[in-house]
N, C-alpha and C positions, 0 to 999 in steps of 0.2 A: 577413872583409870589414870594411873600415874603417868607422867610425861615420859619417863625413861622407857616405858613399855610401848610407847607409840611407834618407835622405830622398828620394833619387831612386828607390830600389827600392820602398820602402813609402810610400804616399801618406797615411798616417795617423800620428798621434803615438802613443807608448806609452800615454799617458793615455787616449786614445780606445779603444785595444785593451783596456786593463784595464776601462774602463767597459762595453764590450760584453760582456766575459767575466762581469763582476759581474751584469749584467742577465740574461744567459743562465742563470747558475746560479740567480738569484732566481726567474726564470720557471719553471724546472724544478721547484722545490720549493714553489711557492705554491698548488698544487692548483686553479688557476683553471679547469681543464677540468672539474672536478667541480661548480663553483658555477654556478648559474643565477640570474638576477635574479627577484625576486618569490617568490610562494608556490609550493610544489611542486604539480605537477598532481594532480588528483583521480583516483584509481584508477578504472579502467573498471568494476570490480565495484560500486563505490559509486555511480557514475553510473547503472548499470543498476538498482540497488536504489532509488535516488531516483525513477526513472521508473516502476518497478513500484509503489512506494508511492503515487505520484500517481495512477496508473491505477486501483489497487484501492480507493483512498479519495479520491473526487473532491472531498470537502469539506475535505480537509486542505490547508493552505497550506505555504509553505516553512518557516515557523517550526515548525509541528507535525512536519513530516518531519524537520527538523533535530533536534528533541527526541527523536524515535524513533531516529534514527541514533545520537545520543549515548547513549541507553539501551542500544543494541546494542553499544556500545564503539567506534564509529567516531569519530575525532577530525576533525571537519569543522566549519567555521563556517557560519553561516546564509547568507552571501552566495554561496558556491559552489553551494548548493542552489538559490538563486534563479536563478543563471546557468544551471545545468543545465536547470531547468524552462523558462527563456526560450529557450535554444538549441533545445530540443525542441518549441517552439511551444505550450507549456502555460502559460497565465496563472496566476500564483500566486493563491491564494484571498485575500480573499473574493470577488474578481471572478469566479472560476471558479464555474460553476453547480453546484448539487447534483445528486444522481442523478435520473434520470427515474423515473417511476412504475414502469416495467417493471424497471429495475435495483433499485429499492427493494423491490418485491415479490419479485423473484427472490432477493434476499439474505435476506428474511425468511421465505420459503416453507417452509423446513425446520421452523420452529416456529410456523407460522401455520395456524390452522384457522378455519373458518366454521361457524356453527350457525344453522339457520333452520327455520322451520315451513313445511310444504307442506300444502295442503288438497286433498281429493279429495271430490267429490260422488258418493255411491253411487247405485245404481239406484233405490232408494226415496227419493231426494233428501235423504238424511241426509248432512251434512258431517262428515268425520273429518279430524283433523290428525295429521301425522306430523312428529316432530322428527328432523332429519337433521344430521349432522356431516360436513363435507367437509375432508379433509386435503389442503392445497394442493400439497405436494411430490409426493406419490404420486398425487394426484387420486382418492383412494378416498373413497367415501361410506359412512357408517355410519348405519343406522336406529336411533335411540335409543329410540323408542317411538311408539305410536299411541294417540290418545284422541279422544273426541267433544268434550270440553270441557277444553282445556288451562288449567291454573292455574300460578301461580308455584311452588307446592309440588310439583306434578307435574313441572314442567320441571326443578327442582332435583334431585328424586329420580331422574329419568331420566339426568341427567348423572352423578350419584353412582353409579348402577348401571353405567353405561358405564365409568367410571374404576375401579371395583372389579374389573371383568373384564379390566383391562389392566395392563401394567407401565409406569406413567407415568414411571419413572426412566429408561427406555431411550429415551425420545423417541418421535416419531411412527412410526418403523418398527416399534416393538414394540406399537403399539396394535392388538391383535387382540381384537375383542369376544368375550367369553366365551360 
């Protein structure tokens, strides 16, 4: 085919064709399909961990949660933690309120005991006092001693006697009065 007829058959110039080919090859090898603008998305497991930390520790703010995640080896900035909390409808501390009394006592119940005196008036109108220990987690009550006139020394000795009859290293479950 003669060259002068090429213009009638091909509506583009050879320079345009070469430009198109150069751009096609460049686009194939630039890996733009892999690139996304901005920061990579936060993993779903990290989001779940942030929400769990916020739920388990209501006084922690986004910076404390960020610090704990960093200690655990997660590379995440503080601002995504803030965004995760906001998207979940959780206000970052310090505006977030602390635990309720019920939550606080439930968290402390495993290691919390109460000691108190009870008094009983006998049939001959003599008053006797009983020293009682209440283990909150199991709700068990232990009678530490009974006396007609409790003193500081007697109370201290009753507590010592109770502790000597228990394995205090094992915690409240192992408190079995001897």
